[in-house]
C-alpha positions as CSV (number, residue, x, y, z in Angstrom):
1,M,-15.7,8.3,-24.8
2,N,-16.1,4.1,-25.6
3,Q,-16.4,2.4,-29.0
4,L,-18.3,-0.7,-30.1
5,S,-16.4,-4.0,-30.5
6,Y,-17.3,-5.6,-33.8
7,N,-15.2,-8.7,-33.5
8,V,-13.9,-8.4,-37.0
9,G,-11.0,-10.7,-37.8
10,L,-7.9,-9.0,-39.2
11,R,-6.3,-10.8,-42.1
12,L,-2.8,-10.0,-43.3
13,S,-3.5,-11.4,-46.7
14,P,-6.6,-12.4,-48.6
15,V,-5.0,-15.6,-49.6
16,N,-2.9,-18.1,-47.7
17,H,-1.5,-20.5,-50.3
18,A,0.3,-23.4,-48.7
19,G,0.7,-21.4,-45.5
20,I,3.2,-19.1,-47.1
21,I,1.6,-15.9,-45.9
22,P,0.0,-16.6,-42.5
23,R,-3.1,-14.8,-41.3
24,M,-3.0,-13.0,-38.0
25,S,-5.3,-15.6,-36.4
26,E,-2.7,-18.2,-37.3
27,L,0.1,-16.3,-35.5
28,L,-1.8,-16.0,-32.2
29,P,-3.2,-18.6,-29.8
30,S,-6.7,-19.9,-30.2
31,Q,-9.5,-17.4,-29.7
32,P,-10.7,-18.4,-26.2
33,L,-7.1,-18.7,-24.8
34,R,-6.1,-15.5,-26.6
35,R,-8.9,-13.5,-25.1
36,R,-8.4,-14.9,-21.6
37,A,-4.8,-14.1,-21.7
38,A,-5.6,-10.5,-22.9
39,G,-8.1,-10.2,-20.0
40,W,-5.5,-11.2,-17.4
41,L,-2.9,-8.9,-19.0
42,L,-5.3,-6.0,-18.6
43,V,-5.7,-6.9,-14.9
44,V,-1.9,-6.9,-14.6
45,T,-1.9,-3.5,-16.3
46,A,-4.3,-2.1,-13.7
47,V,-2.4,-3.6,-10.7
48,L,0.9,-2.2,-12.0
49,V,-0.5,1.3,-12.5
50,V,-1.8,1.3,-8.9
51,L,1.6,0.1,-7.6
52,A,3.4,2.7,-9.7
53,A,1.2,5.4,-8.3
54,L,1.7,4.2,-4.7
55,Q,5.4,3.5,-4.4
56,A,7.0,2.1,-7.5
57,P,7.0,4.5,-10.4
58,A,9.5,2.3,-12.2
59,L,6.6,-0.1,-12.9
60,R,4.8,2.4,-15.1
61,P,6.5,1.3,-18.4
62,V,5.9,-2.3,-17.4
63,A,2.2,-1.5,-17.1
64,G,2.3,0.0,-20.5
65,A,4.0,-3.0,-21.9
66,A,1.4,-5.3,-20.5
67,A,-1.4,-3.2,-22.1
68,W,0.5,-3.4,-25.5
69,A,0.7,-7.2,-25.1
70,A,-3.0,-7.4,-24.5
71,C,-3.6,-5.2,-27.5
72,V,-1.6,-7.5,-29.8
73,L,-3.6,-10.5,-28.6
74,L,-6.8,-8.7,-29.4
75,L,-5.8,-7.5,-32.9
76,P,-8.0,-10.1,-34.7
77,D,-11.0,-8.8,-32.9
78,L,-10.6,-5.1,-33.7
79,A,-13.0,-3.3,-36.0
80,R,-11.3,-2.2,-39.2
81,R,-11.9,1.4,-38.5
82,S,-10.1,1.1,-35.1
83,L,-7.2,-0.6,-36.8
84,W,-6.8,2.2,-39.3
85,Q,-7.2,4.9,-36.7
86,A,-4.8,3.4,-34.2
87,G,-2.3,2.5,-36.9
88,G,-2.4,6.1,-38.2
89,L,-1.8,7.5,-34.7
90,I,1.1,5.1,-34.1
91,L,2.7,6.0,-37.5
92,A,2.3,9.7,-36.9
93,G,3.8,9.4,-33.4
94,A,6.7,7.2,-34.6
95,L,7.5,9.7,-37.3
96,G,7.6,12.5,-34.7
97,L,9.9,10.4,-32.5
98,A,12.2,9.7,-35.4
99,W,12.2,13.4,-36.5
100,G,13.2,14.4,-33.0
101,A,15.9,11.7,-32.7
102,T,17.6,12.8,-36.0
103,R,17.9,16.3,-34.4
104,G,19.3,15.2,-31.1
105,V,16.1,14.9,-29.0
106,S,16.2,11.7,-26.9
107,V,13.3,9.3,-27.4
108,D,11.0,9.3,-24.4
109,W,10.2,5.6,-24.6
110,E,8.3,5.5,-21.3
111,R,5.9,8.2,-22.5
112,A,5.4,6.4,-25.9
113,V,4.7,3.1,-24.2
114,A,2.8,4.2,-21.1
115,A,1.4,7.7,-21.6
116,N,-2.2,6.5,-21.4
117,S,-1.7,3.6,-19.0
118,G,-3.6,5.5,-16.3
119,L,-6.6,6.0,-18.6
120,I,-6.6,2.3,-19.6
121,A,-6.3,1.2,-15.9
122,L,-9.3,3.5,-15.0
123,L,-11.5,1.9,-17.7
124,I,-10.5,-1.5,-16.4
125,G,-11.3,-0.7,-12.8
126,V,-14.6,1.1,-13.5
127,S,-15.8,-1.8,-15.7
128,F,-16.0,-4.0,-12.5
129,L,-18.7,-1.6,-11.2
130,Q,-21.1,-2.9,-13.9
131,L,-21.3,-6.1,-11.8
132,V,-22.7,-4.4,-8.7
133,A,-24.1,-1.0,-9.7
134,L,-26.4,-1.5,-12.7
135,P,-29.6,0.7,-12.6
136,R,-32.4,-1.5,-11.4
137,Q,-36.1,-1.6,-12.4
138,S,-39.3,-3.4,-11.6
139,A,-40.0,-5.8,-14.4
140,D,-43.7,-5.8,-13.9
141,R,-44.0,-2.1,-13.5
142,P,-45.2,-0.1,-16.5
143,P,-42.9,2.7,-17.7
144,P,-43.6,6.3,-16.5
145,R,-44.5,8.6,-19.3
146,G,-44.4,12.3,-20.2
147,P,-42.3,15.3,-19.3
148,V,-41.8,14.2,-15.6
149,A,-40.6,10.8,-16.8
150,F,-38.2,12.5,-19.3
151,R,-36.7,14.6,-16.4
152,N,-36.3,11.6,-14.1
153,T,-34.7,9.5,-16.9
154,Q,-32.3,12.3,-17.6
155,I,-31.1,12.4,-14.0
156,G,-30.9,8.6,-13.7
157,T,-29.0,8.2,-17.0
158,H,-26.6,11.0,-16.0
159,L,-25.8,9.6,-12.5
160,F,-25.5,6.0,-13.5
161,G,-23.6,6.9,-16.6
162,A,-21.1,8.9,-14.5
163,V,-20.2,5.7,-12.8
164,I,-20.6,2.7,-15.1
165,N,-20.2,4.6,-18.4
166,L,-21.7,3.4,-21.7
167,S,-23.5,0.4,-20.3
168,T,-26.1,2.8,-18.8
169,V,-27.0,4.1,-22.3
170,F,-27.7,0.5,-23.5
171,I,-29.6,-0.5,-20.4
172,V,-31.9,2.5,-20.4
173,G,-32.0,2.7,-24.2
174,D,-33.0,-0.9,-24.8
175,R,-35.9,-0.5,-22.3
176,L,-37.1,2.7,-23.9
177,A,-36.7,1.5,-27.5
178,R,-39.0,-1.5,-26.8
179,H,-41.9,1.0,-26.1
180,A,-41.2,3.8,-28.5
181,G,-38.3,3.0,-30.8
182,M,-35.6,5.7,-30.7
183,P,-37.1,9.1,-31.7
184,R,-35.3,12.4,-31.6
185,E,-36.5,13.2,-28.0
186,L,-35.1,9.9,-26.6
187,T,-31.9,10.2,-28.6
188,V,-31.3,13.7,-27.3
189,L,-32.1,12.6,-23.8
190,L,-29.6,9.7,-23.7
191,T,-26.7,11.3,-25.6
192,R,-26.7,14.6,-23.7
193,S,-27.4,13.1,-20.3
194,F,-24.6,10.6,-20.6
195,S,-22.0,12.8,-22.2
196,A,-22.5,15.6,-19.6
197,A,-21.0,13.3,-17.0
198,A,-17.6,14.0,-18.7
199,F,-17.7,17.5,-17.2
200,W,-17.1,16.2,-13.7
201,S,-17.1,12.5,-13.1
202,P,-13.9,10.9,-11.7
203,F,-15.1,7.6,-13.1
204,F,-15.2,8.8,-16.7
205,A,-12.5,8.2,-19.3
206,A,-12.4,11.9,-20.0
207,M,-11.1,12.6,-16.4
208,A,-8.3,10.1,-16.8
209,A,-7.3,11.5,-20.2
210,A,-7.3,15.0,-18.9
211,L,-5.2,14.1,-15.8
212,A,-2.7,12.3,-18.0
213,F,-1.6,15.7,-19.2
214,A,-2.6,17.8,-16.1
215,P,-1.8,15.5,-13.2
216,D,-1.7,18.4,-10.7
217,A,-5.3,19.5,-11.4
218,R,-7.3,19.7,-8.2
219,P,-10.6,17.8,-8.0
220,V,-12.2,20.6,-6.1
221,H,-11.7,22.9,-9.1
222,L,-13.0,20.4,-11.6
223,L,-16.1,19.5,-9.5
224,A,-16.9,23.1,-8.6
225,T,-17.1,24.1,-12.3
226,G,-18.1,20.8,-13.9
227,L,-21.1,20.0,-11.8
228,P,-22.9,23.3,-12.6
229,L,-22.2,22.7,-16.3
230,A,-23.7,19.2,-16.1
231,G,-26.7,20.7,-14.3
232,A,-27.1,23.3,-17.0
233,A,-26.9,20.7,-19.7
234,L,-29.7,18.6,-18.1
235,L,-31.9,21.7,-17.3
236,G,-31.4,23.2,-20.7
237,T,-32.3,20.0,-22.5
238,Y,-35.4,19.6,-20.3
239,W,-36.4,23.2,-21.0
240,T,-35.9,23.0,-24.7
241,V,-37.0,19.4,-25.3
242,G,-38.3,17.6,-22.3
243,R,-41.1,19.8,-21.2
244,H,-42.6,19.7,-24.7
245,V,-42.6,15.8,-25.2
246,D,-45.8,13.9,-25.8
247,S,-47.4,12.6,-22.6
248,R,-47.2,9.1,-24.0
249,L,-43.3,9.2,-24.4
250,P,-41.9,6.5,-22.1
251,G,-39.2,7.0,-19.5
252,Y,-37.1,4.6,-17.4
253,P,-38.3,3.6,-13.9
254,V,-34.9,4.2,-12.2
255,R,-34.4,3.1,-8.6
256,Y,-31.8,5.4,-7.1
257,D,-30.9,3.0,-4.2
258,S,-28.7,1.3,-6.8
259,L,-26.4,4.4,-6.5
260,V,-25.6,3.7,-2.8
261,L,-22.5,1.6,-3.5
262,P,-21.0,3.8,-6.2
263,G,-21.8,6.9,-4.2
264,A,-20.0,5.4,-1.2
265,L,-17.1,4.6,-3.5
266,A,-16.9,8.1,-4.8
267,A,-17.0,9.6,-1.3
268,T,-14.2,7.2,-0.2
269,V,-12.0,8.0,-3.2
270,L,-12.3,11.8,-2.7
271,G,-11.8,11.4,1.1
272,L,-8.6,9.3,0.6
273,H,-7.3,11.7,-2.0
274,F,-7.8,14.6,0.5
275,V,-5.8,12.7,3.1
276,Y,-3.2,11.4,0.7
277,P,-3.0,14.0,-2.1
278,E,0.1,12.4,-3.5
279,V,-2.0,9.4,-4.6
280,S,-4.0,10.2,-7.8
281,V,-7.7,9.8,-8.0
282,I,-7.2,7.5,-11.0
283,A,-5.1,5.1,-9.0
284,L,-7.6,5.1,-6.1
285,I,-10.6,4.3,-8.4
286,T,-8.6,1.6,-10.2
287,L,-7.8,0.0,-6.8
288,L,-11.1,0.4,-5.0
289,A,-13.7,-0.2,-7.8
290,P,-12.7,-3.9,-8.4
291,L,-12.2,-4.3,-4.6
292,L,-15.8,-3.2,-4.0
293,A,-17.1,-5.6,-6.7
294,I,-15.1,-8.4,-5.1
295,L,-16.4,-7.7,-1.6
296,V,-20.0,-7.7,-2.9
297,L,-19.7,-10.7,-5.1
298,I,-17.5,-13.2,-3.2
299,P,-20.1,-13.7,-0.4
300,Q,-22.6,-14.7,-3.2
301,G,-20.6,-17.9,-3.6
302,R,-20.3,-19.7,-7.0
303,S,-22.4,-17.2,-8.9
304,G,-20.3,-14.3,-7.6
305,R,-17.1,-16.0,-8.5
306,R,-18.5,-16.9,-12.0
307,A,-19.3,-13.2,-12.6
308,L,-15.8,-12.1,-11.7
309,R,-14.3,-14.7,-14.0
310,Q,-16.6,-13.7,-16.8
311,Q,-15.6,-10.1,-16.3
312,V,-11.9,-10.9,-16.7
313,N,-12.2,-13.6,-19.4
314,E,-14.9,-12.1,-21.6
315,N,-15.8,-8.5,-20.7
316,L,-12.4,-7.0,-20.4
317,P,-11.2,-8.3,-23.8
318,R,-14.1,-6.4,-25.4
319,M,-12.1,-3.2,-24.7
320,G,-9.8,-4.0,-27.6
321,N,-11.0,-1.0,-29.8
322,E,-10.6,1.5,-27.0
323,L,-7.3,-0.1,-25.9
324,A,-5.8,0.3,-29.4
325,L,-7.0,3.9,-29.7
326,F,-5.7,5.0,-26.3
327,L,-2.3,3.3,-26.9
328,G,-2.0,4.9,-30.3
329,A,-2.9,8.3,-28.8
330,G,-0.1,7.9,-26.3
331,V,2.5,7.3,-29.1
332,L,1.1,10.3,-30.9
333,A,1.6,12.5,-27.8
334,A,5.2,11.3,-27.4
335,G,5.9,11.9,-31.0
336,L,4.4,15.4,-30.9
337,A,6.4,16.3,-27.9
338,S,9.6,15.1,-29.6
339,A,8.9,17.0,-32.8
340,L,8.0,20.2,-30.9
341,A,11.3,20.0,-29.0
342,T,13.0,20.7,-32.3
343,T,11.1,23.9,-33.1
344,Q,13.0,25.9,-30.5
345,G,10.1,26.4,-28.2
346,W,7.2,27.2,-30.6
347,V,3.8,27.2,-28.9
348,P,0.4,28.3,-30.3
349,F,-0.1,30.9,-27.5
350,D,2.1,33.1,-25.4
351,T,0.2,32.2,-22.3
352,F,-2.7,30.0,-21.2
353,G,-5.6,31.8,-19.7
354,A,-9.4,31.8,-20.1
355,V,-9.3,33.1,-23.7
356,Q,-6.7,30.6,-24.8
357,A,-8.6,27.8,-23.0
358,W,-11.8,28.7,-24.8
359,M,-10.0,28.8,-28.1
360,T,-8.6,25.3,-27.4
361,L,-12.1,24.1,-26.6
362,V,-13.5,25.5,-29.8
363,L,-10.8,23.7,-31.8
364,M,-11.4,20.4,-29.9
365,I,-15.1,20.5,-30.8
366,S,-14.4,21.5,-34.4
367,L,-12.1,18.5,-34.7
368,A,-14.7,16.2,-33.1
369,A,-17.3,17.4,-35.6
370,V,-15.1,16.1,-38.5
371,G,-14.6,12.7,-36.7
372,V,-11.4,13.2,-34.6
373,H,-11.8,11.3,-31.3
374,P,-11.5,13.5,-28.1
375,V,-8.6,11.4,-26.8
376,I,-6.6,12.4,-29.9
377,S,-7.4,16.1,-29.3
378,V,-6.4,15.8,-25.7
379,A,-3.1,14.1,-26.7
380,T,-2.4,16.7,-29.3
381,F,-3.2,19.8,-27.3
382,G,-1.6,18.4,-24.2
383,A,1.7,18.1,-26.0
384,L,1.3,21.5,-27.8
385,L,0.5,23.4,-24.6
386,E,3.0,21.6,-22.3
387,P,5.8,24.2,-22.9
388,L,3.6,27.0,-21.6
389,D,3.4,25.3,-18.2
390,P,-0.4,26.0,-17.9
391,H,-2.3,25.7,-14.7
392,H,-3.3,22.1,-14.6
393,S,-6.8,22.7,-13.3
394,L,-7.6,25.1,-16.1
395,L,-6.1,22.7,-18.7
396,A,-7.9,19.7,-17.3
397,A,-11.2,21.6,-17.3
398,T,-10.7,22.5,-20.9
399,F,-10.2,18.9,-21.9
400,L,-13.2,17.7,-19.9
401,Y,-15.5,20.2,-21.6
402,G,-14.1,19.4,-25.0
403,W,-14.7,15.7,-24.4
404,G,-18.2,16.2,-23.0
405,L,-19.4,18.3,-26.0
406,G,-17.2,16.6,-28.6
407,V,-18.8,13.2,-28.3
408,C,-22.3,14.8,-28.8
409,V,-21.5,16.6,-32.0
410,S,-19.2,14.0,-33.6
411,P,-20.7,11.6,-36.1
412,L,-17.9,9.1,-35.4
413,S,-17.6,9.1,-31.6
414,G,-18.0,5.9,-29.7
415,L,-21.3,7.1,-28.3
416,T,-22.7,8.0,-31.7
417,L,-21.5,4.8,-33.3
418,A,-23.1,2.8,-30.5
419,F,-26.4,4.5,-31.2
420,Q,-26.1,4.0,-34.9
421,G,-25.3,0.3,-34.5
422,R,-27.8,-0.5,-31.8
423,Y,-30.8,1.7,-32.6
424,G,-30.3,2.6,-36.3
425,V,-30.1,6.3,-35.7
426,D,-27.7,7.8,-38.3
427,G,-24.6,9.5,-36.8
428,L,-24.9,12.6,-38.9
429,V,-28.5,13.0,-37.7
430,I,-27.4,12.7,-34.1
431,A,-24.7,15.3,-34.6
432,R,-27.2,17.7,-36.2
433,W,-29.8,17.2,-33.4
434,N,-27.1,18.1,-30.8
435,L,-25.5,21.0,-32.7
436,G,-27.6,23.7,-31.1
437,Y,-27.0,22.2,-27.7
438,T,-23.3,22.2,-28.3
439,L,-23.3,25.9,-29.3
440,W,-25.1,27.2,-26.2
441,M,-23.2,24.9,-23.9
442,L,-20.0,26.1,-25.5
443,A,-20.9,29.6,-24.4
444,L,-21.6,28.4,-20.9
445,C,-18.2,26.6,-20.9
446,G,-16.6,29.9,-21.8
447,I,-18.2,31.4,-18.7
448,A,-17.0,28.5,-16.6
449,L,-13.4,28.7,-17.8
450,T,-13.4,32.5,-17.2
451,A,-14.7,31.9,-13.6
452,L,-12.1,29.2,-13.0
453,A,-9.3,31.3,-14.3
454,G,-10.4,34.1,-12.0
455,W,-10.5,31.7,-9.1
456,L,-7.0,30.5,-9.9
457,G,-5.7,34.1,-10.3
458,I,-4.7,33.7,-13.9
């Protein structure tokens, strides 16, 4: 899912004698101007993605170009790890495109430039919900404690995380860490409750990544199988961990009335998609989430306008690491598709049913365990399986489950790195704590995939 922004400057050379070899920061505008420009370019990206989905598909590559321009402006701020990872993806994708071109396969420039533009636009749109949908608490109220508090914190973290993503983990985690540090029980609570939202949430990056390769997947199929899996994840974690916690372990005093606005938004999105199925859920969320924030904040006068400006000028540019990763994954997908076109139709399976979906899921989780980000796995398997013309609902469900479990067991996922950087919990330790959970959830995912395949008549 999301990665930390370390604001590490990228230097093209350790020396700069007489200005002969310029540093990256010297090639770009000043930092405040550069970040503001990147923020507005990301807004343009989101707007163009929505317009492309509504009535102007020719704008899709322009949206991708705007995202690439924003990424270039944010290069000095990217973490070194993100630079190497995104650079490797771009290089691998470019080699695939070149290989295909030398054998007569036309280069799909639009896919290379804009393959993940919908995913990026969704992240931009959903980020505005943080301005109006943060989980509230009573400052003078002591934290609840014990197993019941564990269970309620699970539910609150899951629901708010499904809407406003990683910010929920920090809001809840910071409050809990003040009272008890970050022991195994709270680490397990936060990582599993948050990541389980990937099984079903239309606001999650996992959904956008899955729909990029399975655009015809039906929300009813994904919700009908993903929600029970999320419930099983919460219930299983409570049964194995939560009911045994010390009565002094603190929880978070969540007020669920904060979910009214995002709940209404989710209902509106699903209702509009039912009436206008040709308009994607991603485009609807990208359009309506910022609109909701604007409608709530503008009546607040100067403070509301200041919050919106801060969102564009300061918060959106912090997406640089994720932006680079997702753009690189798009190039990789285009390169894989081009290279596979030269293999005379080779595919890893003869068909794509429940068994093949579960095998793909196992491979995704195995790759996550050695540090491969789920978005890379989605891009890879999306390109590999495309020639089979798989049912999009089954393919999307596979990707969602791989994302939801992969981020828990990966020592290098954005969620794990966030925990390691903020609370000092080692990533390998987090992965080990979640290994058993991943294995029994993997079995349940196999049952869900089998049920979905039977429902679809595959």
